[in-house]
N, C-alpha and C positions, 0 to 999 in steps of 0.2 A: 566280166567281173561285176559283182553286185556290191554297191557301196551303200552304207547306211548314213544318211545325212543326220547331223546332230546340230542342236542349237548351241550357241556360244556358252551358255551357262552349264551345259552338259560336258564340256571339254575341260580337261585338266592339263596343267603344264607337265612336260616331260621331266622337268626338274623334280617334281614331286614323286616320281616313280623310284622305287628302290630296286634298281637294276644292278646286279653284281658286276663289278669291274673285272677285267681279265678275260672276257670272252666266254665261250661255251665250256672250256675246260674248267674254269673257276666255278662254274655252277654245279659241277658234278654230274652232268649229263653225258652219258656214254655215246660213242659214235653209233652204236646199234640203236639206241633210243632215238637219235636224230633220224636215222634211216627209216625207222618204223613210223615216225611222225610224218616224214615227207611222203612215204607210201600211202599213209592214211589220207592225207590231203589230196594226193593225186587220184585216189580211188573215189573220193567224194566230189571231185571237180567234173563238171560237165558243161556243155555249151548252153548258153543262155537261150531259153525258149519263152519269150514273153507271153505266148498264148496259154501257157500253163497257169498264169496268174490273172486274177480277176479282181476288179475294184468293187468289193462288196459294199463299201460305204456309199458309192453312187447309187447302186441298186436299192439299198435300204432307204436312202433319201427320196428317191423317185417313188417308192412304194408309199412312204409317208405323205408325200405331196398328193398322190392320187387318192389316198384315203381321205385327206382333208377336203379335196375337191368334191368327192362323192358325198361327204357328210355336210357340204355346204358351209364349211368353216373357212371361207376365203374372204379377202377384202379387195376392194377395187383400189388400184394404185393410180394416183393422179400423175400426170406428166410432170417431170421436173421443170422448174423455172428456167427460162432462158436468160441470157445476159441482159436482154432488153427488159424483161419482166422484173428482174431483181432490183430492189430498191438500193440506191447508192448509200453507203455508210455516211453518217454525219461527220463532217470534218471539224476538228477542234481548232482552237485559236493557236496559231503558230507564233512563238515568241522568238525574237532574234536575240539569242544569247550573246553574240559578239557585241552588239550595240550596248547591251546592258553592262557587259564587262568593261567596255571602254569608258562608259559613264562612271562606273564605280572607281576605275583607276584614276580618272580625271578628278573626281571628287576627293579622293584620298590625297592627291597632290596639293590641293588647296589648304590653306591654313584654316582651322575651324574658327568659327565666330566665338565671341565671348560667351554668348548665351549657351551655345552648345557645350563649351568647356565647363561651364558652371554646372550645367545639368548632368554631365558625365561624372563630375566629382560627387554630386549628391546621389546619383544612381549607383555608383560603384565605390563605396568608401574603401580606403586602404586598410589592410589588416595590420595590426600591430605585430611586430616580430616577437617571438618568445625569448 
């Protein structure tokens, strides 16, 4: 059996198909037509012979590579960096969020000083209700 592989975006849900309910009889297909279809499929079926198929893409690619080599249109590829040669990424400053949260909670628990209460009133004046 030869299967065609499909990408996910090429597939559709079976729910989207408009298949008549009620089986073969509801579609109006006669038993003779089904027999003819089965016979056609059987006649077209044969054993898989992989030697009958050839990867032409690979051959075309190799021809293109050989053509570029002969024309001198190649580049020298340097060896990839090893783990030893690679520079280590710079590390950022790590902030302990838990300690900051604890300090914030402790500060909220204390009564604000007079100067901070006065400055809060000046910074955020109350709105008059309508």
